[in-house]
C-alpha positions in Angstrom: 42.0 85.4 47.2 42.1 88.9 45.4 45.4 90.1 47.1 45.8 93.0 44.6 42.3 94.2 45.7 43.4 94.0 49.4 46.7 95.7 48.8 45.0 98.5 47.0 42.4 99.0 49.8 45.2 99.2 52.5 47.3 101.5 50.4 44.5 104.0 49.8 43.1 104.0 53.4 46.0 105.6 55.5 43.1 107.3 57.7 39.6 106.3 58.7 38.3 109.1 56.2 40.1 107.3 53.4 38.9 104.0 54.4 35.3 105.1 54.2 35.8 106.6 51.0 37.2 103.4 49.6 34.2 101.5 50.9 31.9 104.2 49.6 33.3 103.7 46.0 32.8 100.0 46.3 29.4 100.2 47.4 28.3 102.6 44.7 29.9 100.3 42.0 27.6 97.7 43.4 24.4 99.7 43.1 24.0 101.0 46.6 22.4 104.5 47.2 23.9 106.8 49.6 21.4 108.3 52.1 22.0 111.5 54.3 21.2 111.6 58.0 19.8 115.0 57.6 17.1 114.0 54.9 14.1 111.7 54.8 14.8 108.2 53.9 12.8 106.3 51.1 13.7 102.6 51.6 12.2 100.0 49.4 12.1 96.2 49.5 15.2 94.8 47.7 16.9 98.1 48.0 20.5 98.7 48.8 21.7 101.8 50.9 24.4 103.3 53.0 24.9 106.3 55.1 27.9 108.0 56.6 28.7 109.9 59.8 31.7 112.3 60.1 33.0 110.8 56.7 34.8 108.4 59.0 32.1 105.8 59.9 29.6 104.2 57.5 26.7 101.7 57.8 25.5 99.9 54.7 22.4 97.7 54.6 20.4 95.7 52.1 16.7 95.0 52.3 15.3 91.6 51.5 12.3 91.3 49.0 9.8 90.8 51.9 10.7 94.2 53.5 11.3 94.6 57.1 13.1 91.6 58.8 15.5 90.9 61.7 19.2 92.2 61.2 22.3 90.2 60.4 24.9 92.7 61.1 28.6 92.9 61.2 31.0 95.6 62.5 34.7 96.6 62.2 36.6 99.7 62.9 38.3 102.1 60.5 40.9 103.9 62.7 44.3 102.8 63.8 46.9 104.0 66.3 49.0 106.9 64.8 50.5 110.4 65.5 48.1 113.2 65.0 49.5 116.6 63.9 48.9 119.4 66.3 47.9 123.1 65.4 50.9 125.3 64.7 53.1 122.2 64.3 56.4 123.7 63.4 59.1 123.6 66.2 62.5 125.2 65.4 65.8 124.3 67.1 69.2 123.0 66.6 69.1 124.0 63.0 66.0 121.9 62.1 62.2 122.2 61.9 60.3 119.5 63.7 56.6 118.8 63.7 54.6 118.8 66.9 52.4 115.6 67.1 50.5 113.6 69.8 49.7 109.9 70.0 46.2 108.7 68.9 45.6 105.3 70.3 47.7 102.7 72.0 50.6 102.5 69.6 53.9 100.6 69.6 56.4 103.4 69.4 59.5 101.8 68.3 58.5 100.8 64.9 57.9 104.5 63.9 61.6 105.4 64.1 63.7 105.8 61.0 60.9 105.1 58.4 59.8 107.5 55.6 56.5 109.1 56.7 53.9 111.3 55.4 50.5 112.8 56.4 47.0 112.2 55.5 43.5 113.0 56.5 41.0 115.9 55.8 41.3 119.4 55.4 38.6 122.1 55.6 38.8 124.5 52.5 37.1 128.0 52.5 34.5 128.5 49.8 32.4 131.5 48.7 29.6 130.3 50.9 31.5 128.8 53.7 33.9 125.8 53.5 34.0 122.2 52.4 35.8 118.9 53.6 38.3 117.3 51.2 40.4 114.2 51.6 44.1 114.8 51.6 46.9 112.3 51.3 50.4 113.6 50.6 52.4 111.4 48.3 55.6 113.0 49.4 58.2 111.6 51.9 57.9 114.5 54.3 59.2 113.2 57.7 61.4 110.8 59.6 61.6 110.2 63.2 65.4 109.8 63.7 66.6 107.5 66.5 69.3 108.6 68.8 72.6 106.9 68.0 73.8 103.7 70.2 76.8 105.7 71.1 74.8 108.4 72.8 72.3 106.0 74.4 74.1 102.7 75.5 71.0 101.3 77.0 68.9 101.8 73.8 68.5 98.0 73.5 67.6 97.4 77.1 64.0 98.1 78.1 63.7 101.3 76.0 61.0 103.8 77.0 59.8 106.6 75.0 58.5 110.2 75.7 56.2 111.2 72.8 56.7 114.9 73.3 60.6 114.5 73.3 61.7 111.4 71.4 59.1 111.1 68.7 58.7 114.5 67.0 59.3 113.8 63.3 62.0 115.8 61.5 60.4 117.9 58.7 63.3 120.4 57.4 66.3 122.4 58.0 65.7 125.9 59.3 66.1 128.6 56.7 65.8 132.4 56.6 62.6 132.2 54.6 60.9 129.8 57.0 58.8 126.9 56.2 55.3 125.9 56.8 53.7 122.6 56.6 50.4 124.2 55.9 51.9 125.8 52.8 53.3 122.4 51.7 49.9 120.9 52.2 48.1 123.6 50.4 50.4 123.4 47.4 49.9 119.7 47.0 46.1 120.0 47.5 46.0 122.8 44.9 44.6 125.4 47.2 45.7 128.6 49.0 47.2 128.1 52.4 45.0 130.9 53.8 41.9 129.0 52.5 42.6 126.0 54.7 40.5 126.6 57.8 41.4 123.6 59.8 42.5 120.0 59.3 42.5 116.5 60.9 45.9 115.1 59.8 47.9 112.0 60.9 51.3 110.6 60.0 51.3 107.4 58.1 54.2 104.9 56.9 55.2 105.2 53.3 56.0 101.7 52.9 53.6 99.9 50.7 51.8 96.7 52.0 53.3 93.5 50.7 52.8 89.7 50.4 55.9 87.9 51.4 57.4 84.5 52.6 58.8 81.6 50.8 55.2 80.5 50.1 53.8 84.0 49.8 51.8 83.3 52.9 52.1 86.5 54.7 50.8 90.0 54.3 52.4 93.0 56.1 51.3 96.7 56.1 49.9 99.5 58.0 46.4 99.4 59.5 45.8 95.6 59.4 44.2 96.2 62.7 41.4 96.5 61.8 41.1 97.3 58.0 41.9 93.7 57.3 38.7 92.7 59.0 37.0 95.7 57.4 37.9 94.6 53.9 36.7 90.9 54.7 33.4 92.1 56.0 32.9 94.4 53.0 33.6 91.7 50.4 31.6 89.1 52.0 28.8 91.7 52.3 28.7 92.5 48.7 29.4 89.0 47.4 26.4 87.6 49.3 23.1 86.7 47.8 19.8 88.3 49.3 18.6 86.5 52.3 15.6 86.7 54.6 17.2 89.1 56.9 18.3 92.7 56.5 22.1 92.6 55.9 24.1 95.3 57.7 27.7 96.3 57.4 28.9 98.9 60.1 32.3 100.5 60.1 33.1 102.7 63.0 35.8 105.3 63.7 37.6 105.8 67.0 37.6 102.3 68.4 41.3 102.9 69.2 40.4 105.7 71.6 37.3 104.2 73.3 34.6 104.8 70.7 33.2 107.7 72.8 32.4 110.0 69.9 29.5 110.7 67.8 30.8 108.4 65.1 32.1 105.6 67.4 30.4 102.3 68.2 29.3 103.8 71.6 27.3 106.5 69.9 23.7 106.3 68.6 24.8 105.9 65.1 24.0 102.2 64.8 20.8 102.4 66.9 19.5 105.5 64.8 20.3 103.7 61.4 18.4 100.4 62.6 15.5 102.4 64.0 15.3 104.5 60.8 14.8 101.4 58.7 12.3 100.1 61.1 10.3 103.4 60.8 10.5 103.4 57.1 8.5 100.4 57.0 5.9 101.8 59.5 7.0 99.6 62.3 6.3 100.6 65.9 8.8 100.2 69.0 7.6 96.7 69.9 8.0 95.6 66.2 11.5 97.0 66.4 12.3 95.2 69.6 11.0 92.0 68.4 13.1 92.3 65.2 16.4 92.8 67.6 15.5 89.7 69.6 16.0 87.7 66.2 19.0 89.7 65.0 22.8 89.0 65.4 26.1 90.9 65.3 29.5 89.9 64.4 32.1 92.2 65.9 35.2 91.7 63.9 38.7 93.0 65.2 41.9 91.3 64.9 43.2 88.9 67.5 46.8 88.2 68.7 48.6 85.3 66.9 51.0 83.2 69.0 54.4 84.9 68.6 57.1 82.5 67.5 59.6 84.5 69.6 57.3 84.7 72.7 55.1 81.6 72.7 54.9 82.0 76.6 52.8 85.1 76.2 50.0 83.0 74.7 47.3 81.2 76.7 48.6 77.5 77.3 45.6 75.7 75.6 44.3 78.5 73.1 47.1 79.5 70.6 45.6 81.1 67.4 48.0 80.8 64.4 48.3 83.0 61.3 46.4 81.3 58.4 44.7 79.1 60.9 41.2 80.5 60.3 38.6 82.7 62.0 39.4 83.4 65.7 36.6 83.5 68.2 37.5 85.7 71.1 36.5 85.1 74.8 37.0 87.1 77.9 36.0 86.1 81.4 35.3 89.7 82.4 33.1 90.1 79.3 35.3 92.5 77.3 34.3 90.4 74.4 30.7 89.6 73.5 31.1 85.9 72.6 29.3 83.5 74.8 28.2 79.7 74.3 25.3 80.7 72.1 26.9 83.3 69.9 30.1 81.3 69.5 28.1 78.2 68.6 26.2 80.2 65.9 29.5 81.5 64.4 31.0 77.9 64.5 28.0 76.7 62.4 28.5 79.5 59.9 32.0 78.7 59.4 31.3 74.9 59.2 28.7 75.7 56.4 31.4 78.0 54.6 34.1 75.2 55.2 36.4 77.7 57.1 38.5 76.7 60.1 37.8 78.2 63.6 40.5 79.0 66.3 39.9 80.4 69.8 41.7 83.2 71.7 41.7 83.8 75.3 44.1 85.9 77.3 46.4 84.3 79.9 44.9 84.6 83.3 47.5 86.7 84.6 47.6 89.2 81.6 45.0 91.9 81.2 43.7 92.1 77.5 42.3 94.8 75.2 38.7 95.5 74.3 36.8 96.2 71.1 33.7 97.7 69.8 31.1 94.8 70.2 30.1 95.4 73.8 30.2 99.1 73.3 27.7 99.0 70.3 25.5 96.7 72.4 25.0 99.5 75.0 22.9 101.3 72.3 21.4 98.2 70.5 21.4 95.0 72.6 22.0 92.0 70.3 23.3 88.5 70.5 26.9 89.0 69.2 30.2 87.2 68.7 33.7 88.8 68.8 35.9 87.4 66.1 39.1 88.4 64.4 42.1 87.4 62.2 45.3 86.3 63.9 48.0 88.8 63.6 51.6 89.8 64.9 52.7 93.2 66.0 49.3 94.6 66.8 49.4 98.3 67.0 52.8 98.7 65.1 52.7 101.0 62.2 53.5 98.0 60.0 51.8 94.7 61.1 51.8 91.1 59.8 49.0 88.6 59.3 48.3 85.4 57.2 47.1 86.0 53.7 44.9 82.8 53.8 42.8 84.3 56.7 41.5 87.2 54.5 40.1 84.6 52.2 38.5 82.7 55.0 36.9 85.7 56.4 35.4 86.7 53.1 33.9 83.1 52.7 32.6 83.1 56.3 30.9 86.5 56.0 29.3 85.6 52.7 27.7 82.6 54.3 26.8 84.6 57.4 25.0 87.3 55.3 23.2 84.7 53.2 21.7 83.3 56.4 19.1 84.2 59.0 18.2 83.1 62.5 15.0 81.2 63.6 14.8 80.7 67.4 12.3 78.5 69.2 12.8 78.2 73.0 16.3 76.7 73.4 16.7 75.8 69.7 18.4 78.1 67.1 18.3 77.4 63.3 20.1 79.0 60.5 17.8 79.5 57.4 
C-alpha cells in the first residue's frame, strides 16, 4: 500500500479540477496521450488515451492489440460537498469582513466550524486574445467559521440546526478604512492583476492534511475520501493492469454530489460520446457498437457507510460493512444502485481471483439511502453494472475516516478487473 501516494493525491486534490489534473499527470507519466473533444481522434490498437470535459471530468481508455472490443469500464466521481464562494463575497458588519458562500452538495455542517480553511478551484484570467483557465489553490489559512459560544446558545449540543446563510459564513478579516478584497488576495497569490480575473469557480477546503492514524496505523482520515479514495483506487488499478482482450475504461465524473445533471456529469453524454467515438474510430457501425455494449461491464465505485461504533443501530441488522473489511457491494430494492445478482456475482468472482474480501451494504428498510452515478450513466449507455465502495465513517463531512487496508484491496481488485474480459453464452458468463 503506497500510503504516501494516496496522501499526496488527496492533499493535492481539494476540488474536482485539481483531482482531474492529478490524474492527468499520472496518465501522461504512464504514456497516455491526451485527446480533445473538438478535434478528430486517431486511435490505434494498443494505444492509450484520455479526454477531459470542463477540466473536472476525465475518461481514459486503453485499446487492446486486436483493436475494437467490448468495454471493461469503471467510474467514480471527483467532487465533494463544500461551500462555494459567491460573486462579490465580502460582507461587512460588526467590525469584521465575512465571505458570502452557499452549500454545494449535502454536507455535514458541524465539522466545518472552528477549522482553518482556505479556497481552491479555477480562475479565468484575461489574455491579449481572450482568457485562459488556471488552477488555483491558496496555501494560506484565510478563513474560519466561528462557533457561537455555549454561554450564548445553551442548546448548542441538543439537536443543533444550521442556517447556511447565517451560521456558516466564514470570517475573513477585520474591517479597515482601506477595505479588503478576496479577489485581490487571490490575484496576488496567483501572480496576476485583480482586474484580469474575469470570473472564478472557488470552494472552501479544510487546511488539515490527510493522515494515517490508529494504534496499528489502520485508519486514514482527510477531506474528500468520498469519492477520491475510490478514484485513486480505480486509477491505480487501471494503470497497473496488463492489457486484456477488452477496451479498458476509467471514467471520473464531476457533480455527482448535486445530481450529475451537468455537461460533465455522469448523466451527460460524455461517457456515451467517448465510447461511441472509439467505435467510430475503428469503422464500426451502430449495430457493432450495440453488440459491444452487450458484452461490456461497468463498476460504479462510490464509498459506502461503515457500521458506526457509536450508532450500530443505524446499520442494517444483517449487512454491516466494516472498515478494512474489503470491497463493499451495494444493493437497493428501489434500484438506486445498479447491483443485481448477475453483476454482483461477476464482482465477487473478480474479488475472489484477486484474493480480496467482499462485504455487502443495504439500507435499513425504514431508512432512505443515497444514490450514486451508476444508474445515471446507464441512462446514456446501458451496461451490466455493479455498485461498490469502500466502507467509511462521517460521509459528507469535511474530514472523513476510512480503513487504510481497503485502498489496497480496491487497487488489487481493479487490477484484476481490468485484466479480464467477459464472454457470455446464454445463461453462462466466463471471465477470460
